[in-house]
C-alpha positions as CSV (number, residue, x, y, z in Angstrom):
1,M,92.1,109.6,83.1
2,K,93.5,106.2,81.9
3,I,94.8,103.2,83.7
4,T,98.5,102.7,82.9
5,E,99.5,99.8,85.2
6,V,98.3,97.4,87.8
7,E,100.9,96.6,90.5
8,T,100.6,93.5,92.7
9,Y,101.9,93.1,96.2
10,V,102.0,90.1,98.6
11,L,102.4,91.1,102.2
12,T,103.2,88.5,104.8
13,K,103.2,88.9,108.6
14,P,104.6,86.0,110.8
15,L,102.4,85.4,113.8
16,E,103.5,85.3,117.5
17,R,101.0,82.4,118.0
18,P,99.0,80.3,115.6
19,L,95.4,81.2,114.7
20,L,93.6,77.9,115.2
21,T,90.4,77.2,113.3
22,S,88.7,73.9,112.4
23,R,90.7,73.7,109.2
24,S,94.0,75.5,109.8
25,D,96.9,76.2,112.1
26,G,97.7,79.6,110.7
27,R,101.3,80.6,111.3
28,Q,101.2,83.8,109.3
29,R,98.8,86.3,107.7
30,T,99.2,86.9,104.0
31,H,97.5,89.7,102.1
32,F,97.2,90.1,98.4
33,L,96.9,93.8,97.3
34,V,96.8,95.6,93.9
35,R,97.6,99.2,93.1
36,V,95.9,100.7,90.1
37,V,98.1,103.4,88.6
38,T,96.7,106.1,86.3
39,D,98.2,108.7,83.9
40,A,96.8,111.4,86.1
41,G,99.1,110.3,89.0
42,V,96.2,109.1,91.1
43,T,96.5,105.5,92.4
44,G,94.1,103.2,94.2
45,L,94.4,100.1,96.4
46,G,92.3,96.9,96.3
47,E,92.6,93.6,98.0
48,S,91.4,90.0,97.5
49,L,91.6,86.6,99.2
50,G,93.1,83.4,97.9
51,A,96.5,81.9,96.8
52,P,98.7,85.0,96.3
53,G,100.8,83.4,93.5
54,V,97.7,82.4,91.5
55,L,96.1,85.8,92.0
56,R,99.2,87.6,91.0
57,A,99.5,85.5,87.8
58,I,95.9,86.2,86.9
59,V,96.2,89.9,87.4
60,Q,99.5,90.2,85.5
61,E,98.7,87.8,82.6
62,H,94.9,88.1,82.1
63,L,93.4,91.2,83.8
64,T,96.0,93.9,83.3
65,P,95.8,93.7,79.5
66,R,92.0,94.1,79.8
67,V,92.1,97.2,81.9
68,V,95.2,99.2,80.8
69,G,94.1,102.1,78.7
70,A,90.6,102.2,80.2
71,D,89.0,104.9,82.3
72,P,88.8,103.9,86.0
73,F,85.6,105.9,86.3
74,D,83.9,103.3,84.0
75,T,84.0,100.8,86.9
76,A,80.9,98.7,85.8
77,A,82.2,98.3,82.3
78,L,85.7,97.4,83.5
79,Y,84.3,94.8,85.8
80,R,82.3,93.2,83.0
81,R,85.4,93.2,80.8
82,M,87.4,91.4,83.5
83,V,84.8,88.7,84.3
84,E,83.0,88.1,81.0
85,S,85.9,88.1,78.4
86,D,86.4,84.3,78.6
87,V,83.3,82.3,79.3
88,L,85.3,79.1,80.0
89,W,86.9,80.2,83.2
90,D,86.0,83.8,84.1
91,Q,82.8,83.2,85.9
92,K,83.9,82.0,89.4
93,G,86.9,81.2,91.5
94,A,90.3,82.9,91.5
95,L,89.6,85.2,88.6
96,L,86.6,86.7,90.4
97,C,88.8,87.2,93.4
98,A,91.5,89.0,91.4
99,A,88.9,91.1,89.5
100,S,87.4,92.1,92.8
101,A,90.7,93.6,94.0
102,I,91.0,95.7,90.8
103,E,87.4,96.8,91.0
104,I,87.9,98.0,94.6
105,A,91.0,99.9,93.6
106,C,89.1,101.7,90.8
107,W,86.6,103.0,93.4
108,D,89.6,104.2,95.4
109,V,91.0,106.0,92.4
110,K,87.9,107.8,91.3
111,S,86.9,109.0,94.8
112,K,90.4,110.2,95.5
113,A,90.4,112.1,92.1
114,L,87.1,113.8,93.2
115,G,88.3,114.4,96.8
116,V,85.4,112.5,98.4
117,P,85.0,109.3,100.4
118,V,84.1,106.1,98.6
119,W,80.9,105.9,100.5
120,Q,79.7,109.2,98.9
121,L,80.1,107.6,95.4
122,L,78.3,104.5,96.5
123,G,75.2,106.4,97.4
124,G,76.0,108.7,100.2
125,R,76.4,108.2,103.9
126,L,73.5,106.3,105.4
127,H,75.2,105.6,108.8
128,D,77.6,107.8,110.8
129,R,78.7,104.7,112.8
130,L,78.5,101.0,112.4
131,E,77.9,98.4,115.1
132,A,80.9,96.0,115.1
133,Y,81.5,92.6,116.6
134,A,84.8,91.4,117.9
135,S,86.4,88.9,115.5
136,D,87.9,86.4,116.2
137,L,88.4,84.3,119.3
138,F,90.5,81.6,117.9
139,W,90.3,78.0,119.1
140,A,92.1,77.4,122.4
141,A,91.5,76.0,125.9
142,P,88.1,76.9,127.3
143,E,89.5,79.2,130.0
144,A,91.6,81.1,127.4
145,M,88.7,81.6,125.1
146,A,86.5,82.7,128.0
147,R,89.2,85.2,129.1
148,D,89.4,86.7,125.6
149,A,85.6,86.9,125.2
150,A,85.3,88.7,128.5
151,R,88.1,91.1,127.6
152,W,86.4,92.2,124.4
153,A,83.0,92.5,126.0
154,A,84.5,94.7,128.6
155,Q,85.8,97.0,125.9
156,G,82.3,97.7,124.6
157,F,81.6,95.0,122.0
158,R,78.1,93.7,122.4
159,I,78.9,90.6,120.2
160,V,82.0,88.4,120.0
161,K,82.8,85.6,117.5
162,C,84.7,82.4,118.2
163,H,86.1,79.6,116.0
164,L,85.2,76.1,116.9
165,G,84.9,72.8,115.0
166,R,88.3,71.2,115.6
167,L,86.6,68.6,117.8
168,P,83.1,66.9,117.6
169,P,80.2,69.0,118.9
170,A,80.0,67.3,122.3
171,E,83.7,68.1,123.0
172,E,83.4,71.8,122.0
173,T,80.5,72.5,124.3
174,A,82.7,73.2,127.3
175,R,84.3,76.1,125.4
176,I,80.9,77.6,124.6
177,R,79.7,77.3,128.2
178,A,82.9,78.9,129.5
179,M,82.5,81.9,127.1
180,R,78.9,82.3,127.9
181,E,79.6,82.4,131.6
182,A,82.4,84.9,131.1
183,I,80.4,87.4,129.0
184,G,77.0,86.9,130.6
185,P,73.6,86.8,129.0
186,D,73.6,90.3,127.4
187,V,76.5,89.8,125.0
188,G,76.0,87.9,121.8
189,L,78.1,84.9,121.0
190,M,78.7,83.9,117.3
191,I,80.2,80.5,116.4
192,D,82.2,80.1,113.2
193,L,82.8,76.5,112.2
194,N,84.6,77.2,108.9
195,C,82.7,74.4,107.1
196,A,84.0,71.8,109.6
197,Y,81.0,69.5,110.0
198,D,78.9,67.2,107.9
199,Y,75.1,67.6,108.1
200,A,74.7,65.1,111.0
201,Q,77.4,66.8,113.1
202,A,76.0,70.3,112.3
203,L,72.6,69.2,113.4
204,E,74.0,67.7,116.6
205,A,75.9,70.9,117.3
206,A,72.8,73.1,116.7
207,R,70.8,70.9,119.1
208,R,73.5,70.7,121.8
209,W,74.2,74.4,121.7
210,A,70.7,75.8,121.4
211,E,70.4,76.4,125.1
212,L,73.5,78.5,125.2
213,D,71.9,81.4,123.3
214,I,74.0,81.4,120.1
215,F,73.7,84.6,118.0
216,W,74.5,82.8,114.8
217,L,76.1,79.6,113.5
218,E,78.5,80.5,110.7
219,E,79.5,78.3,107.8
220,P,78.6,75.0,109.5
221,L,78.7,73.0,106.2
222,S,80.6,72.9,103.0
223,P,79.6,75.8,100.7
224,Y,78.5,73.2,98.1
225,L,75.8,71.8,100.4
226,V,73.2,74.5,99.9
227,D,70.2,72.2,100.3
228,A,71.6,70.7,103.4
229,L,72.2,74.1,104.8
230,A,68.6,75.0,104.2
231,R,67.5,71.8,105.9
232,L,69.7,72.6,108.9
233,G,68.1,76.0,109.2
234,E,64.7,74.5,109.3
235,K,65.6,72.3,112.2
236,T,67.2,74.9,114.5
237,D,66.3,78.3,115.9
238,I,69.9,79.3,115.8
239,P,70.3,81.8,112.8
240,I,72.5,80.5,110.0
241,A,75.2,82.8,108.5
242,A,77.1,81.9,105.3
243,G,78.3,83.3,102.0
244,E,82.0,84.2,102.4
245,N,82.8,81.4,99.9
246,E,80.2,82.5,97.3
247,F,80.6,84.5,94.2
248,T,78.4,87.2,92.5
249,V,74.8,88.0,92.9
250,H,73.9,84.8,91.1
251,G,75.6,82.7,93.7
252,F,73.7,84.5,96.5
253,K,70.4,84.1,94.6
254,Q,70.8,80.3,95.1
255,L,71.4,80.7,98.8
256,L,68.4,83.1,99.1
257,D,66.0,81.1,96.9
258,R,66.6,78.0,99.0
259,G,66.2,79.8,102.3
260,A,69.6,78.7,103.3
261,V,70.8,81.8,105.2
262,D,69.5,84.1,107.9
263,F,72.5,86.4,107.4
264,A,74.2,86.7,104.0
265,M,78.0,87.2,104.3
266,P,79.6,88.2,101.0
267,D,83.3,89.1,101.0
268,I,83.9,92.2,98.9
269,G,87.3,90.9,97.9
270,R,85.8,87.7,96.6
271,A,82.2,88.2,95.6
272,G,83.0,90.7,92.8
273,G,84.0,94.0,94.4
274,L,82.0,96.9,95.8
275,G,79.5,97.2,92.9
276,E,78.6,93.5,92.8
277,T,78.3,93.4,96.6
278,Q,75.8,96.3,96.5
279,R,73.8,94.2,94.0
280,I,73.9,91.3,96.5
281,C,72.7,93.6,99.2
282,A,69.8,94.8,97.1
283,L,68.8,91.2,96.3
284,A,69.1,90.1,99.9
285,A,66.9,93.0,101.0
286,A,64.1,91.7,98.7
287,Y,64.2,88.5,100.7
288,G,64.3,90.2,104.0
289,V,67.8,88.9,104.8
290,P,70.4,91.2,106.3
291,V,73.9,91.4,104.9
292,S,76.9,91.2,107.3
293,P,79.9,91.1,105.0
294,H,82.8,88.7,105.8
295,N,85.9,90.8,106.5
296,F,89.0,89.2,107.9
297,A,91.9,90.7,105.8
298,S,94.1,93.7,105.9
299,G,93.2,97.4,106.4
300,V,92.3,97.7,102.7
301,L,89.3,95.3,102.8
302,L,88.4,96.6,106.2
303,A,88.1,100.1,104.8
304,A,86.2,98.9,101.8
305,T,83.7,97.1,104.0
306,V,83.2,100.2,106.2
307,H,82.5,102.4,103.1
308,L,80.1,99.8,101.7
309,M,78.1,99.4,105.0
310,A,78.0,103.2,105.6
311,S,76.2,103.7,102.3
312,T,74.2,100.5,101.6
313,P,70.8,99.7,103.0
314,G,70.3,96.2,104.6
315,T,73.7,95.8,106.0
316,K,74.4,95.3,109.7
317,L,77.2,94.1,112.0
318,L,80.7,95.0,110.8
319,E,83.2,92.2,111.3
320,Y,86.1,93.9,113.2
321,D,89.4,92.0,113.5
322,V,90.6,92.2,117.1
323,A,93.1,89.4,116.8
324,G,95.8,92.1,116.2
325,M,97.7,90.0,113.8
326,S,96.8,91.4,110.4
327,I,98.4,94.3,108.6
328,G,95.6,96.6,109.4
329,A,96.3,100.0,111.0
330,E,99.6,100.3,109.0
331,L,97.6,100.7,105.8
332,L,95.1,103.2,107.1
333,V,95.6,106.9,106.4
334,E,93.8,107.6,109.7
335,P,93.1,105.1,112.4
336,L,89.5,104.0,112.7
337,R,87.8,105.3,115.8
338,I,85.7,102.9,117.9
339,Q,83.2,104.1,120.5
340,D,81.0,101.7,122.5
341,G,81.5,98.9,120.1
342,H,80.8,101.0,117.0
343,V,83.2,102.1,114.3
344,L,82.9,105.7,113.3
345,V,82.6,106.2,109.5
346,P,85.6,108.2,108.3
347,D,85.5,111.3,106.0
348,V,88.8,110.8,104.4
349,A,89.0,110.8,100.5
350,G,89.0,107.5,98.8
351,L,89.1,104.4,100.9
352,G,91.5,106.1,103.3
353,V,94.3,103.6,102.7
354,E,97.9,103.9,101.7
355,L,100.7,101.5,100.9
356,R,103.7,103.1,102.5
357,D,107.4,102.3,101.8
358,E,108.0,101.2,105.4
359,V,105.1,98.7,105.1
360,L,106.6,97.2,101.9
361,S,110.1,97.0,103.4
362,R,108.7,95.2,106.5
363,Y,106.2,92.8,105.0
364,A,106.8,92.4,101.2
């Protein structure tokens, strides 16, 4: 089997309401997908995060020539060819994102060719179901965020995640109190700051919010401030989660060596694909740090994350998009089933995703 082509797709979905975070007023969801085509007629889908035009250019001009004619079963060799051919600019950034999408698609190809789920090739099923948390409660008035938090807790999710950081810590506290009162003491509450604060603000936030039983504080600082993140963790009992902006096992080694995270959060579509994320999980396990992959994209990366977590030791807590504004279920061959806040691991061949003509006509 040989790769004959890598197709690129940009899917855009206008939103009924903006998704407000500390750094954005999102008016649409945009997903960058690739489809690896083979001479055997088997195709596979992958996804990444980033500027779609940049990713498309990298795939078309730089990565496709490196993989066409190669066997998709040689995933590790293909990945190395994509990310090590040009030492000047292949090591981090957008190229890693684009390469991640192709790497994921190759796993989809070879597992479909064998008629087995991706989790079986990644090591076999370790879990039949994955505990999920409801992601995300986007920034809004306190009463609106409290209402949404209570709704997802009532549907069986034992942990919910919210976005804060548009205002200084003291002015965000009312939102946290409202959500905590709405969900009660037995439901976990995560806070994602999307790198909103400097060190002094993040420390103030951790101290102000400690009494409100925060499950974790996610991305409180710029991803460049690894030492500051470690100092913050030393001064608070709130667990620190970070890593969605990091690349490869080498980037995560810096976070882990410095004791900067209590939860590591690689994004499969950015960190290097499925194989590299498994290496990150193995490294984190040696430090005693659980891995909860970042996952807020389309149904393709959701499926990839499910297969990774189903087969990889040291992973916990699936990020499950409940905002209802991504192109999610439309890309799944079979809908994911949720029971009591857990996602059941599917048995479908490949990733279990498909890019249908009606999806292209609607969103491309």
